[in-house]
C-alpha positions in Angstrom: 79.3 143.7 48.7 76.0 145.1 47.7 74.7 145.2 51.3 77.0 148.0 52.1 75.0 150.2 49.8 71.5 149.6 50.9 70.6 153.1 52.2 73.3 155.3 53.6 74.5 153.6 56.7 74.8 155.5 60.0 77.1 154.1 62.6 76.6 154.9 66.3 79.3 154.2 68.9 79.4 155.1 72.5 80.5 158.7 71.9 80.2 159.1 68.1 77.8 159.2 65.2 79.2 158.4 61.7 76.8 159.9 59.3 76.5 161.0 55.7 78.6 164.1 54.8 76.4 167.0 53.9 76.7 170.5 52.5 76.3 171.8 56.1 79.8 170.3 56.8 81.5 172.6 54.3 83.1 174.9 56.8 84.4 172.1 59.0 85.6 170.1 56.0 87.4 173.2 54.7 89.2 173.7 58.1 90.0 170.0 58.3 91.4 169.5 54.8 93.4 172.8 54.7 94.9 172.3 58.2 98.7 172.1 58.3 98.5 168.7 59.9 96.2 167.3 57.3 98.3 168.7 54.5 101.4 167.0 56.0 99.9 163.6 56.5 97.2 163.3 53.9 96.0 165.6 51.2 98.8 168.0 50.2 96.2 169.8 48.1 94.4 173.1 48.8 90.6 172.8 48.8 88.4 175.7 48.1 84.9 175.8 49.4 83.6 175.3 45.8 85.9 172.3 45.3 84.5 170.8 48.5 80.9 171.2 47.3 81.9 169.2 44.2 83.7 166.8 46.5 80.6 166.1 48.5 78.6 165.6 45.3 81.2 163.1 44.1 80.9 161.2 47.4 77.2 160.8 46.8 77.9 159.6 43.3 80.6 157.2 44.5 78.1 155.8 47.0 75.5 155.4 44.2 78.1 153.5 42.2 78.9 151.2 45.1 82.5 152.5 45.2 82.8 154.1 48.6 81.1 155.4 51.7 82.3 158.6 53.3 81.1 159.4 56.8 81.3 162.7 58.8 82.2 161.9 62.3 80.5 163.9 65.0 80.5 163.8 68.8 77.1 162.7 70.1 77.2 165.0 73.1 77.4 168.3 71.2 77.3 167.4 67.4 80.9 168.7 67.1 82.5 167.7 63.7 85.6 165.5 64.5 86.6 164.4 61.0 85.8 162.0 58.2 86.3 158.3 57.5 86.0 156.5 54.2 85.8 152.9 53.1 86.6 152.1 49.5 85.3 149.0 47.8 88.2 147.9 45.6 86.1 145.4 43.8 87.9 142.4 45.2 86.1 142.1 48.5 88.9 144.2 50.1 88.1 147.5 51.7 90.4 150.4 52.3 89.7 152.6 55.4 91.1 156.0 55.5 90.3 159.5 56.7 91.3 162.5 58.7 90.7 163.8 62.2 90.9 167.4 63.4 94.1 167.8 65.4 92.2 168.9 68.6 90.7 165.4 68.7 94.0 163.5 68.3 94.9 161.1 71.1 91.4 161.2 72.7 90.3 157.8 71.4 87.7 159.2 68.9 89.5 157.9 65.8 90.0 154.5 67.3 86.3 154.4 68.2 85.3 155.4 64.7 87.5 152.6 63.2 86.0 150.1 65.6 82.5 151.2 64.6 83.4 150.8 60.9 85.0 147.4 61.5 81.9 146.2 63.3 79.7 147.5 60.5 81.8 145.5 57.9 81.7 142.4 60.0 77.9 142.6 60.4 77.4 143.2 56.7 79.5 140.1 56.0 77.6 138.0 58.5 80.5 135.9 59.7 82.2 135.6 56.3 85.8 136.8 56.1 86.5 140.3 54.8 89.9 142.0 54.2 90.3 145.5 55.3 93.4 147.6 54.8 94.8 151.1 55.5 97.6 153.0 53.8 99.6 155.3 56.0 102.5 157.7 55.2 105.7 156.4 56.5 106.3 159.3 59.0 102.7 159.4 60.4 103.6 157.8 63.8 100.2 158.4 65.4 98.3 156.7 62.6 100.8 153.8 62.7 100.3 153.4 66.4 96.5 153.5 66.0 96.4 150.9 63.3 98.7 148.6 65.2 96.5 149.0 68.3 93.6 147.7 66.2 95.5 144.5 65.3 96.2 145.4 61.7 99.4 143.7 60.4 102.0 145.4 58.2 101.9 144.0 54.7 104.2 146.1 52.5 105.6 149.5 51.5 104.0 151.3 48.5 104.8 154.3 46.6 101.9 156.5 45.4 102.7 159.5 43.4 106.2 159.5 44.9 104.9 159.3 48.5 106.0 156.2 50.5 103.1 154.5 52.2 102.8 151.6 54.6 100.0 149.2 53.9 98.4 147.4 56.9 95.8 144.7 56.5 93.3 143.0 58.8 91.0 140.0 58.3 87.7 140.4 60.0 
């Protein structure tokens, strides 16, 4: 929906700010994407600092093209970088939410709080109309599965992407 892309949205929750990813985030993004845990559950691709600069530029272009919004998640109290979250507009009024959280912030409620902020944002943009949101999670990522279940997403199907088995969960909001 076009309303998603009217100015870069900033989401504020009780403890977090979800804001536009910037070049100042390169060091944190490098650490996040090249961490063993992120490699295991998400990217499986080594990112250089140069490739991350290009990645940030591509995020800006994707936003301009109304394809996706990528937020950096930071803690309000001290501006610490926690991770990233992305919503993809698949063109069918369905939105994929995905992202990564630094391991030191796992099981502290930050990721759930970020998801709730994004879901609230989508609901507000849709103004009471129904929207479908989904998330794809690797089969063995038990923490992410527990999180998505706690947000009342429902299992839909098993997918295979590039030989990797993923579980697709969906939620109508």
